C-alpha positions as CSV (number, residue, x, y, z in Angstrom):
1,M,0.0,0.3,-0.1
2,E,0.9,3.8,-0.9
3,K,2.6,5.6,2.0
4,R,2.3,9.1,2.2
5,E,3.3,11.6,5.7
6,L,0.7,14.6,4.6
7,V,-2.5,13.5,2.6
8,I,-4.6,16.6,1.7
9,I,-8.1,16.1,0.4
10,G,-9.4,19.2,-1.4
11,A,-7.8,21.3,-3.9
12,G,-9.4,24.7,-2.8
13,P,-7.7,27.8,-0.9
14,A,-7.8,25.8,2.3
15,G,-6.1,22.8,1.0
16,L,-3.6,24.9,-1.4
17,A,-2.2,26.8,1.5
18,A,-2.0,23.5,3.2
19,A,-0.1,22.3,0.9
20,V,2.1,25.4,1.0
21,Y,2.4,25.3,4.2
22,G,3.2,21.3,4.5
23,R,5.7,20.8,1.6
24,R,7.9,24.1,3.6
25,A,7.7,22.5,6.8
26,G,9.4,19.7,4.8
27,L,6.5,17.2,4.9
28,D,5.9,14.6,1.9
29,T,2.5,16.4,0.5
30,L,0.0,14.8,-1.6
31,I,-3.2,16.3,-2.9
32,L,-6.2,14.1,-4.2
33,E,-8.9,16.5,-5.9
34,K,-11.6,15.4,-8.2
35,G,-12.3,19.0,-10.0
36,I,-10.1,21.9,-10.7
37,A,-7.6,23.2,-8.1
38,G,-9.3,26.8,-6.3
39,G,-12.6,24.7,-5.8
40,Q,-15.9,27.5,-5.3
41,I,-13.7,30.3,-6.4
42,N,-13.7,29.0,-9.6
43,I,-17.4,30.3,-10.2
44,T,-17.0,34.0,-8.8
45,D,-16.4,36.1,-11.7
46,E,-14.9,38.8,-9.4
47,I,-12.9,38.8,-6.4
48,E,-11.8,41.8,-4.4
49,N,-11.4,41.2,-1.0
50,W,-7.9,38.8,-0.9
51,P,-5.3,41.0,0.7
52,G,-2.8,42.6,-1.3
53,T,-4.8,41.8,-5.0
54,I,-7.7,45.0,-6.2
55,H,-9.2,42.9,-8.5
56,S,-8.9,39.2,-9.6
57,T,-11.5,36.4,-11.2
58,G,-11.7,33.2,-9.1
59,S,-10.0,31.1,-11.4
60,E,-7.0,33.7,-11.8
61,L,-6.3,33.1,-8.2
62,G,-7.4,29.5,-7.8
63,E,-4.6,29.0,-10.3
64,A,-2.0,31.3,-8.3
65,F,-3.0,29.5,-5.3
66,R,-1.8,26.4,-7.5
67,K,1.2,27.2,-9.0
68,H,2.3,28.2,-5.2
69,A,1.7,24.8,-4.3
70,E,3.6,23.1,-7.1
71,H,6.6,25.3,-6.6
72,F,7.4,23.8,-3.1
73,K,6.8,20.4,-5.5
74,A,3.8,19.4,-3.9
75,E,2.6,16.4,-5.7
76,F,-1.4,16.8,-7.4
77,R,-3.2,13.9,-8.3
78,S,-6.9,13.6,-9.8
79,C,-9.4,11.2,-8.1
80,T,-12.4,10.7,-6.2
81,V,-12.0,9.9,-2.3
82,N,-14.4,7.4,-1.5
83,K,-14.0,6.8,2.0
84,I,-11.6,7.1,4.9
85,E,-11.0,3.7,7.4
86,L,-9.0,3.8,10.3
87,R,-7.4,0.4,10.5
88,S,-5.2,-0.6,13.5
89,G,-4.2,2.9,14.6
90,S,-3.5,3.8,11.0
91,K,-5.6,5.8,8.9
92,I,-6.3,4.7,5.2
93,V,-7.9,7.0,2.5
94,V,-9.7,5.0,0.0
95,T,-9.8,6.5,-3.4
96,D,-11.1,5.3,-7.1
97,Q,-7.3,4.7,-7.5
98,G,-6.4,2.2,-4.6
99,E,-5.6,2.9,-1.0
100,I,-3.2,5.4,0.7
101,E,-1.8,4.8,4.1
102,A,-1.6,8.6,5.6
103,E,0.4,10.1,9.0
104,A,-2.1,12.7,8.9
105,V,-5.2,13.8,6.7
106,I,-6.5,17.0,6.2
107,L,-10.2,17.5,5.2
108,A,-10.5,20.4,2.9
109,T,-13.3,19.3,0.5
110,G,-14.6,22.9,1.2
111,A,-18.7,23.6,0.6
112,S,-21.4,23.6,-2.0
113,F,-24.3,26.1,-1.9
114,R,-27.7,24.7,-2.3
115,K,-29.2,25.5,-5.5
116,L,-32.4,26.9,-6.9
117,G,-32.6,24.4,-9.6
118,C,-34.3,26.7,-12.2
119,P,-33.7,27.7,-15.9
120,G,-30.9,30.5,-16.0
121,E,-29.5,30.0,-13.1
122,A,-26.2,28.0,-13.8
123,E,-26.0,29.8,-17.1
124,F,-25.8,33.3,-14.8
125,T,-23.9,32.3,-12.0
126,G,-21.0,35.2,-12.0
127,A,-22.6,37.1,-14.1
128,G,-25.9,38.4,-11.5
129,V,-26.5,34.8,-9.8
130,S,-24.8,34.6,-6.7
131,Y,-24.1,33.2,-3.2
132,C,-22.1,35.2,-1.3
133,A,-22.8,38.9,-0.6
134,V,-19.5,39.8,0.8
135,C,-17.9,38.7,-2.1
136,D,-20.2,40.5,-4.5
137,A,-22.6,43.0,-3.0
138,A,-20.3,46.1,-4.0
139,F,-21.0,45.2,-7.9
140,F,-24.4,46.1,-7.3
141,E,-24.4,49.8,-6.2
142,G,-27.2,51.9,-7.0
143,E,-28.9,48.4,-8.6
144,T,-32.4,46.6,-7.8
145,I,-31.4,43.3,-7.0
146,A,-33.6,40.2,-5.5
147,V,-32.6,37.6,-2.5
148,V,-34.1,34.2,-2.4
149,G,-34.9,32.9,0.8
150,G,-36.1,33.1,4.4
151,G,-33.9,32.2,6.9
152,N,-31.9,34.0,9.5
153,V,-28.7,34.1,6.3
154,A,-30.9,34.9,3.7
155,V,-32.4,38.1,5.8
156,E,-29.3,39.2,7.5
157,E,-27.7,39.5,3.9
158,A,-30.3,41.2,3.0
159,G,-29.8,44.0,5.2
160,Y,-26.1,43.8,4.1
161,L,-26.8,43.9,0.9
162,T,-28.9,47.6,1.1
163,K,-25.9,49.4,1.8
164,F,-24.7,48.6,-2.0
165,A,-28.0,48.4,-3.8
166,D,-31.1,50.9,-4.0
167,K,-33.8,47.9,-3.6
168,V,-33.7,44.3,-2.6
169,Y,-36.3,42.2,-3.3
170,V,-36.5,39.0,-0.3
171,I,-38.6,36.1,-2.2
172,H,-39.8,33.8,-0.1
173,R,-42.3,30.5,-0.8
174,R,-43.8,30.7,2.6
175,D,-45.9,34.2,4.1
176,E,-43.5,34.5,6.6
177,W,-39.5,34.4,7.1
178,R,-38.0,31.3,9.2
179,A,-35.0,33.6,10.4
180,D,-35.7,34.8,14.0
181,R,-37.5,37.9,15.6
182,F,-34.6,40.4,15.6
183,A,-33.4,39.9,12.2
184,T,-37.4,39.8,11.2
185,E,-37.5,43.6,12.8
186,Q,-34.8,44.9,11.8
187,A,-35.3,43.5,7.9
188,L,-38.9,45.0,8.0
189,A,-37.8,48.0,9.4
190,N,-35.5,48.3,6.7
191,P,-37.0,50.8,3.6
192,K,-34.8,49.2,1.0
193,I,-35.7,45.6,1.6
194,V,-39.1,44.7,0.2
195,P,-40.8,40.9,0.6
196,I,-42.3,39.3,-2.1
197,W,-44.7,36.5,-0.3
198,N,-45.4,32.8,-1.1
199,S,-43.6,32.9,-4.3
200,V,-40.3,31.0,-6.2
201,V,-37.9,31.5,-8.9
202,Q,-39.7,29.9,-11.9
203,S,-36.0,31.0,-14.5
204,I,-34.0,33.4,-14.1
205,E,-33.4,35.6,-17.8
206,G,-31.2,37.7,-19.5
207,E,-29.2,38.7,-22.7
208,G,-25.6,38.0,-20.5
209,V,-26.0,39.1,-17.8
210,V,-29.4,38.8,-15.1
211,E,-32.2,41.3,-16.3
212,K,-35.7,39.6,-14.5
213,L,-36.7,37.2,-12.3
214,V,-39.5,34.7,-13.5
215,L,-41.8,34.6,-10.0
216,R,-44.4,31.6,-9.8
217,N,-47.0,32.4,-7.0
218,V,-47.1,28.9,-5.1
219,K,-50.6,29.6,-3.8
220,S,-52.3,31.4,-6.8
221,G,-50.0,30.4,-9.3
222,D,-49.7,33.4,-11.3
223,I,-46.3,34.0,-13.1
224,S,-45.0,37.9,-13.0
225,D,-41.8,38.8,-14.0
226,L,-39.5,40.7,-11.6
227,P,-36.7,43.5,-13.3
228,V,-33.3,43.0,-11.4
229,A,-29.8,43.5,-12.2
230,G,-29.0,40.4,-9.4
231,C,-29.8,37.5,-7.8
232,F,-28.4,36.1,-4.5
233,V,-29.6,32.5,-3.6
234,F,-29.2,31.7,-0.3
235,V,-31.3,28.4,0.1
236,G,-28.8,26.7,2.5
237,T,-24.9,25.6,2.2
238,E,-23.8,22.0,2.9
239,P,-20.7,20.6,3.5
240,N,-19.0,18.4,0.8
241,V,-18.6,15.4,3.1
242,S,-19.9,12.8,1.1
243,Y,-16.8,10.3,1.3
244,L,-17.5,10.4,5.4
245,K,-18.8,7.5,7.4
246,P,-22.4,8.0,8.0
247,D,-23.8,8.8,11.2
248,N,-20.9,10.9,12.5
249,S,-18.8,7.7,13.1
250,L,-15.4,9.0,11.9
251,V,-15.1,12.9,12.6
252,E,-17.2,14.8,15.5
253,Q,-20.1,16.6,12.6
254,A,-22.4,19.4,14.0
255,K,-25.9,20.1,12.6
256,G,-25.8,20.0,9.5
257,G,-22.7,17.8,8.7
258,W,-20.0,20.7,9.2
259,I,-16.9,19.2,11.1
260,V,-16.0,20.3,14.8
261,T,-12.2,21.0,15.2
262,N,-10.3,23.3,17.7
263,D,-8.4,26.2,17.0
264,R,-5.5,23.8,16.0
265,M,-7.8,21.9,13.2
266,E,-7.6,19.0,14.9
267,T,-10.8,17.1,14.8
268,N,-11.4,14.3,17.6
269,V,-9.8,11.8,15.5
270,E,-5.9,11.8,16.1
271,G,-4.1,12.6,12.7
272,I,-7.1,13.9,11.2
273,F,-7.5,17.6,10.7
274,A,-10.3,19.6,8.8
275,A,-9.7,23.3,7.3
276,G,-11.7,25.8,5.4
277,D,-15.6,25.8,4.6
278,I,-16.0,22.4,5.4
279,R,-16.0,23.4,9.3
280,D,-18.5,24.6,11.5
281,K,-16.8,28.1,12.1
282,Y,-18.3,31.6,11.4
283,L,-17.1,33.2,8.3
284,R,-16.8,31.0,5.4
285,Q,-14.3,33.2,3.0
286,V,-11.3,32.2,0.5
287,V,-9.1,34.0,3.1
288,T,-10.2,32.2,6.1
289,A,-10.0,29.5,4.4
290,A,-6.4,29.9,3.5
291,G,-5.7,30.6,7.4
292,D,-7.4,27.4,8.5
293,G,-5.3,25.6,5.8
294,A,-1.9,27.3,7.0
295,V,-2.7,26.4,11.1
296,A,-3.9,22.8,9.7
297,A,-0.7,22.2,7.9
298,M,1.4,23.1,10.9
299,A,-0.7,21.6,13.6
300,A,-0.4,18.0,11.2
301,Y,3.5,18.9,10.7
302,A,4.1,18.8,14.7
303,Y,1.8,16.0,15.1
304,I,3.7,13.9,12.4
305,S,7.2,15.3,14.5
306,G,5.9,14.2,17.8
307,Q,4.4,10.4,16.4
308,L,7.8,9.9,14.5
309,H,9.9,10.7,17.8
310,L,7.6,8.4,19.9
311,R,7.8,5.9,17.5
312,S,11.7,6.1,17.4
313,V,11.8,6.3,21.2
314,L,9.1,3.5,22.5
315,I,8.1,1.5,20.0
316,E,11.2,0.4,17.3
317,P,14.1,0.0,19.9
318,E,14.3,-3.7,21.2
319,E,13.8,-2.8,24.9
320,V,12.9,0.2,26.3
321,I,11.9,2.0,29.9
322,A,10.0,5.1,29.6
323,L,8.8,8.3,32.5
324,F,5.3,9.4,31.4
325,T,4.9,12.4,33.3
326,S,2.7,16.0,33.1
327,S,4.6,19.1,32.1
328,I,1.5,21.0,34.1
329,E,2.0,19.1,37.1
330,Q,4.8,20.7,39.6
331,R,5.1,17.5,41.5
332,Q,5.5,15.1,38.1
333,I,8.3,18.1,37.2
334,D,10.2,17.7,40.1
335,L,10.0,13.7,39.8
336,Q,11.5,13.9,36.4
337,V,14.2,16.4,37.3
338,Q,15.3,14.1,39.8
339,A,15.1,10.7,37.5
340,E,17.0,12.5,34.6
341,K,19.7,13.3,37.3
342,F,19.5,10.0,38.8
343,A,19.9,8.6,35.0
344,K,22.8,10.5,34.2
345,E,24.9,9.8,37.1
346,S,23.6,5.7,36.9
347,G,24.6,5.7,33.1
348,K,21.1,3.9,33.2
349,K,18.9,4.4,30.1
350,I,15.3,6.3,30.5
351,A,12.9,7.8,27.9
352,F,11.4,10.7,29.1
353,I,7.8,11.9,27.5
354,D,5.4,14.8,28.0
355,G,2.2,12.7,29.1
356,Y,0.1,15.7,28.9
357,R,1.2,16.9,25.2
358,N,1.4,13.4,24.5
359,G,-2.0,12.2,25.7
360,K,-3.4,10.0,22.7
361,M,0.0,8.3,22.9
362,A,-0.8,7.6,26.6
363,E,-4.1,6.5,25.8
364,K,-2.8,4.2,22.9
365,L,-0.6,2.8,25.4
366,G,-2.9,1.9,28.1
367,I,-1.6,4.2,30.7
368,A,-4.8,5.7,32.5
369,K,-2.8,8.2,35.1
370,L,0.1,9.8,35.4
371,P,3.1,9.6,36.4
372,A,3.8,6.2,34.9
373,L,7.1,4.3,34.4
374,I,6.4,1.7,31.1
375,E,8.6,-1.0,30.4
376,M,8.5,-1.8,26.1
377,K,9.8,-4.7,24.8
378,K,9.6,-4.9,20.9
379,G,7.3,-2.0,20.7
380,A,4.6,-4.2,23.3
381,M,3.5,-3.1,27.0
382,A,5.9,-5.4,29.6
383,R,5.2,-3.4,32.7
384,C,3.6,-0.5,34.2
385,E,3.5,1.4,37.4
386,E,2.9,4.4,39.0
387,P,5.8,5.6,40.7
388,K,5.6,8.1,43.4
389,T,9.2,8.8,44.4
390,I,12.1,8.8,43.1
391,E,12.9,5.8,44.8
392,D,10.1,3.9,42.9
393,V,12.0,4.9,39.8
394,K,15.2,3.5,40.9
395,K,13.5,0.1,42.1
396,F,11.7,0.3,38.9
397,V,15.0,0.7,36.6
398,G,17.0,-2.1,38.8
């Protein structure tokens, strides 16, 4: 089976930033992507909020990201990831081209906007149809536009859009929004926001750019035209997580399937990280995705380095005695200092492991409480005791 240090699933801004940082840290880095590098930004016609770049198309920025990763010799592979499995502690990425064992995996497959599915939506995406107010609002200065949706995101983004557009229609299939009371009251008090109730978008039309929406009233069946310069669709976003096992059995996921991480981008599964729009997070933008990718790569580097060190110290030697202590407990710190002095003076070999920082390794070895003295023989635990004093350490070492 192919073995790699760092496998990144997804080549959007998060995955490509992770590749740059991973390669610069010296990791053997493989990026798996079934589409075009750049991810969702490829469907964005104009990007004006990437720091240092006043104007760029999404595809231009995506290509620049890819070239940056290629410059540092990251390897790209076009394939479909079917699933990730944990086998005897190893992380196995199963693709349509074979299996890969990885020291660490970064999940960076992003998210997809839920579509209306009406005629014209795909044709005018990037030419008047948008799924991101922060990205595209400024292009509709002084225009009349429409928002489709009735949840908090739709109603709140409609308010944001009024900072640029002269009029914002909010089209919803029911006779009231699903947004919370505060968001609803704010929107209804805004003179630039005009609700259109009990209606759905039947088609989006125009010559080259969006010029009008064709609406259907769900109660009366009446068809009407709504002249607008743009249409913002906020009917939901969903993470691209079909390759993960169902029922949250691989990594912890929040409601809707978003992956839960800490600020180091670590999931609840050791050695599996997540970055970018796939995460349960507040803001999903190119710049935040790239930042996530950088953090995930450096956290993966620290994890891999730690695993390789521990493997060389504990698993690979024929026989080794190790003292696990907590670096945040003063009594245990004092014990380690005494043990280090004893080892130096007696010539006894003892490996010293920070059991607080390497808690998962301690857990794997079956160490339930710190401090712990263990003897490993050919990679297997031979004995384990809890030392209370330096005399206990001396007796154990013999």
